[in-house]
Residue, then its C-alpha position, 0 to 999 in steps of 0.5 A: x777036715x772037721x768031723x766025719x763026712x760019713x752022713x754025706x757019703x750016704x747021700x751018694x752025691x756024684x762028687x769026684x766022678x771022672x770028667x774030661x779035664x780041659x785047660x782054658x786060658x785065663x786072663x793073661x796077666x794081673x797088673x803089678x801095682x806101683x809100676x814094679x817090674x813083673x817077676x819072670x814066670x815060673x814053671x808050676x809043678x804038677x801039684x800046683x798046676x792041678x790045684x782045681x782037682x784038689x778043690x773038686x776032690x770028693x773028700x774036700x767037697x763032702x767036708x765043704x758041704x758039711x760045713x755049709x749045712x752046719x753054717x745054715x745061712x739065708x738063701x741067695x738070689x735063686x732062693x735055694x736053701x742049703x737043705x735043698x742043695x744036696x738034692x739039686x747036686x744029685x742031678x746037676x753036679x756032673x754038669x757043674x763040675x765039667x763047667x768048673x774044669x773047663x773054666x766056663x762056670x759063672x757064679x751068680x750075683x750075691x744078694x745084698x743085705x744091709x746090717x745096722x752097725x752098732x755105731x750107726x750106718x750099715x754093714x753091707x753083706x753079700x749072700x751067695x747062692x747055696x751052690x756058690x757057698x759050697x764051691x767057695x768053701x771047697x776053695x777056701x779049704x784048699x787055699x787055707x792049707x796053701x796060705x795059712x802057714x805063711x801068715x804072721x803069728x800076729x794075725x788071729x782072724x779067721x784062721x784055724x786054731x786062732x781066736x779073738x780071745x788069743x788076740x786080746x790076750x796078746x794085746x794084754x801082754x804087750x801092755x804089760x811089757x810097758x807099751x802103754x800107747x796103742x795105734x788103733x787103725x780103722x779101715x773105711x769099708x774094707x771089704x767093699x774097697x778091696x782092689x781086685x788086681x792087687x788082691x789077685x796079684x797076691x793070690x797068684x804068688x802061691x796059686x799057679x793053677x790058672x783055672x783057680x785064679x780065673x774062678x776066684x776072679x769070677x767070684x770077685x766080679x760076680x756082681x751084687x743084686x739089690x732091689x731086683x737090679x744087678x750091679x757089676x762089682x769093680x772092687x771089694x770082696x763081699x762079706x758073707x761068702x766063705x772065701x772072703x775072710x781068707x782073701x782079706x788075710x791074703x791081702x792084709x798079709x802085706x801089712x803084717x809083713x811090713x809091721x814085722x819088718x819094722x819090729x812092731x808089736x801088733x795084733x790083727x784080727x781081719x781088718x782090725x789092727x792095733x799096734x802097741x808102742x811106748x810113747x805117743x810120739x812114736x805112735x803118731x809116727x807109726x800111724x802116719x807112715x802106715x796110713x801112707x803104706x795102706x793107701x799107696x801100696x794096698x789102695x785102702x782108705x784109713x778112717x781118720x775119724x775112727x783111727x787114733x793114737x791113745x792109751x789102751x784103756x781108752x780104746x776098745x779091741x774086739x769088744x774088750x778094753x783094759x783097766x787103767x793099771x799100767x804094768x798089770x793091765x786086766x781085761x775088761x768089757x768095753x762100755x760100748x759092748x755092754x751098752x749093745x748087750x743091754x739094748x738087745x736084752x731090752x728088745x728080748x724082755x719088752x713087757x708088751x711082746x705078749x709072749x709066754x715067760x717060757x719063750x722069753x727065757x728061751x730067746x734070752x738064754x740063747x743070746x746070753x749064752x753066746x754073749x756070755x761065753x765070748x765075754x767070759x774072758x773079762x778079768x773085771x767081772x763086776x759088770x757081769x754081776x750087775x747085768x745079771x741083776x738087771x736081767x732078773x729085774x727085767x723079768x720080774x717086771x714082765x711077770x708083774x705086768x702079766x699078772x695085771x689085776x690086783x686079784x691075780x697079783x695077790x694070788x701069785x704073791x701068796x703062791x710065792x710064799x709072801x705073807x698075806x698082809x704084805x701080799x695084799x699091800x703090794x698087790x694094790x700098790x699104785x707104784x709103777x711096774x719098774x718100781x715094783x720089780x725092785x720091791x723087797x717082796x718080789x726081789x726076795x721071792x723072784x731072786x736068784x734061786x727062782x730064776x735058776x730053777x726056771x733055767x735062766x742063764x747066769x753070766x757070772x756062772x758062765x764065767x766061773x765055769x769057763x775059768x774053772 
């Protein structure tokens, strides 16, 4: 468990109070895909059969509550925030726990939220209620201990001790070994098209507590509420719930094992999978056979328009790409990632927002710090330098726009130490704001030193600090 749960013990939440435990018969069987014969039933041991008790253990629930509160997040369809959850639990938890143990608990539908995708279209998120997020998080913590050790070493997404940066580094190592062709597999709306029966069959390989299986299926089938109307969920595991990433790894572990069995070099982060081979002909064969495997075995659809067999430096992986240096490939920031960053910075530094420079810097720094820490992995830092310069020019344009009248511009330029004649000349210039933001007087007086003193985050300095 991460960190201390002591503050949550002080809330005197009724987690772990003894309740009458009732076994309830769940759905009889989960269908076995492709008509395969069902394996003979195994008798679960006492620990396996009591998995729900581990989920509802006081320490596990306190850790889950700590994690849910740290993640914050928007409220679900009931409007309850995570800050209101502890007070609600003080009264309702004994009843909720009894329903969970009896198998009568019914999750509420998730709230549908549409997030625009960078390349067009929308990503559908499902926001569970605060209570369901707590239960899902408690489930995920126990199931992670059960499944994670069995996952592939080439799986990096949503796993403890693993990161996107590790996946990019591993991809770089494959390229340096001479694998100069990548099979970039893209799945169409993966989280929205997961087959419930196939997923549950894979969960049941290690989960023997029928009550836990029944609860997971209840979350899969909880439904979605959009525009006040609730729709039934026949497939998919909505993004937005704490358990969805783990379930995606459980399902796609079959893909990992298939790739390992064939001896392929690959990196997978959630549904983003790249396989590295030595020739385009081999890549085409791999793409064709994996497309069949995903469609027939896992009932997933490959997006042919976005999938490709190409050189790694022509593709992007987790926001990064690679330089075109064969056996010494360096990590660089993919062009679409730079374009998305510039688009967001334009929004944050729009001259007509009418907010103070202090607020603009606070909003901008929050974005630059998160973006810069992630892309500090790059080994081609020139785009960071260019982006820093462009950000400072955007800020100079804001200041010039806010000064407005020639008199105010003259006084402010004099205060910055510009010579009287130059200040007079530039204050009454007819040049437009963007042109003025790059003029020598402003460039010199409102340069690196000025913005560093005002606390502006530098992407170049973030990268240096990370690599030092």
